[in-house]
C-alpha positions, 0 to 999 in steps of 0.5 A, a space after each residue: 144913716 145913724 150916727 151910732 146903733 148899739 145892738 144886745 145879743 144873747 142866747 135864746 134860753 139866757 134869762 139875763 138877757 131881755 132885763 140887761 137889754 130893757 136896761 140899755 134901751 131905757 138909757 139910751 133909747 128913751 125919749 124923756 132922757 133925750 129931751 133936751 137934744 130934741 129927742 135924739 135919741 140912740 137905737 137900741 136892737 136885740 139878736 136872740 131868736 131866729 129870724 125865720 123858720 128856715 133856721 136858728 140863726 137871729 137876723 143878720 145884723 147890717 153895720 153899714 145901717 149906721 156909722 158906728 155900731 156897738 156890739 154888748 153880747 151877754 156873756 154866760 155858759 149858754 152863748 157858748 154852749 149855743 155856738 158849740 151846738 149850734 151851727 147857724 149860730 157859729 155860722 152867723 157869728 163868723 159871717 159878723 166877725 168877717 164885716 166887723 173886719 172890714 169897717 176900719 173900727 168904726 165899731 166895737 164889740 164888748 162882751 159884758 161877761 156875768 161868768 169867769 169862764 166867758 171872756 170872749 166869744 168865737 170871731 172875736 178873740 183878745 178883745 177886752 171884756 167888762 167882768 161882771 162877775 167881779 163886780 161885789 153886786 149883781 147887775 139886779 142891782 142900781 149901783 152895778 147897773 150904773 157902773 155897767 151903763 158908765 162903761 158903755 155910755 164913755 165907750 160909745 163916745 169915745 168911738 165917736 171922738 176916735 173919728 175926730 182924733 184919727 191917727 197919723 199915716 203908720 202910726 198905731 190908733 192908741 184908745 183916747 179917754 174922755 177928760 173931766 175938768 173938775 172947776 170948784 171952790 177951794 173954800 167949799 168945794 175942794 173935798 167934793 173935787 177930791 172925792 170925785 177924782 179919787 173915785 175916778 182914779 179907783 175905777 175903770 170908767 176911762 175917764 181922766 179927771 183933772 183937778 188944778 191943786 192935783 194935776 197942773 204942771 210944776 213950771 208952767 203958767 197955770 192959767 195957760 195950762 188951765 185953758 189947755 185942758 178946758 179946751 179939751 175936756 168936759 168941765 164939770 162944775 162943783 156949784 157951791 155957795 162961794 162958786 160964784 164969788 171966785 173969779 177963776 171959777 167964773 173964768 173957767 165957766 167962760 172958757 168953756 163956753 167959750 171952745 164950746 166944750 160941754 158943760 156939767 153943773 153938781 148943785 151943792 149949795 148950802 145956804 145961798 150966794 149974794 150974785 148968782 153967776 149970769 152965765 152959768 145957765 142953758 147946761 143941765 144941772 143936778 141936786 146932789 144932797 150926799 156926795 157918797 160912792 153911789 152918787 158920785 157914779 149917778 154923776 158921772 153917769 148923767 153928765 157922760 150920756 150929756 156929752 154922748 148925745 151931744 156928739 151924736 146930736 152934733 153929728 145929726 146937725 152938721 149934716 143938715 148944715 151940709 145938705 142945706 149948702 150953709 157954708 158959714 153956720 156952727 153947730 152948738 150943742 146947747 142953748 145959745 146965750 148972748 154971751 155966745 154971741 159976744 165972743 163971736 164978736 170978739 174973734 176979730 181975727 176969724 170969720 164969724 158964723 152967720 148961722 148958730 144951729 142949737 138943739 130944739 126945742 127953740 127959744 121962746 119969744 122973750 129969748 129970741 127977741 134979745 138977739 136981732 137988738 145985737 145987730 150982729 147979722 147972726 141967725 139963731 136957728 134950732 135945729 127942726 127949724 133949719 130942716 123945714 126951712 127951704 
């Protein structure tokens, strides 16, 4: 069973459907973009044409084939007219709505509204739509496409995160927000951190930023509060000339690795540094020359996509770990390094894992030979290697 599937739905005569479906497919179901996680992809399917000659309705969507489903509807008058004039399409949406209601919020239904008159469709009333018609540029523009992908990628991540943070019995389940801890050196990275924070506050991306100068609570021990924020966030590191020389920047990076949090580095170095911070590796990095609104959105999309693929990979890895009967293994959604083994050894009050499973490709020989040298009795193995084990 797939952890997550995406379906794109539009009316047959609507020319806006195919390019948007292709956009989503290229982003979510693209082999090259998912190479960091061993080729993990999120399947994207389309529904717009008749499945059989006996009916004009599309092929049925079996929601039970995935743990979670995101249904993206292209909202134009063509779809509302089709549903109003074609009983088969109306019945198709009625059946889908009934199945949707029995899935206990495992799935999401989103209308990407290209026209102000189409904010919902039959069977899915009262759901907040993406009002793309209000954006300055239409969805043929790359900036608007990045905006849409960021909204949908973040939503996919939230669907997976909600399952790990269920509401208590009798309580309403509130939508969680992905948290972004913006790690930076105040000497030369504060302006960048403020730009990113301001962009998130001005938009509907649904990502909550944390910048220590703005968000620390007065009267609290700031190290404790920083640790709590890092343990529940994605670390976005603004890597400038001064970053590696700042003790708290190094501490934030190391604490994020200790808590197995997603890390994404924005390379903003201008001249260089006297000492490369050795524990900033094994995470994705993007080089940005000019941090403006367009590049900020691209950075955010790349970071949140990494988070999403890591969540999907972790689901798949945990299924393999369980299937192999491993009782003392962890799934680490990045290539392991010696600092990970050091942290395991430091946690003397807990049962140390004997196996660390990580995304493909497998470690090269020159890295792999370092692990047994520590004599910790911990096996480090890629997911494909574990799957091949008898």
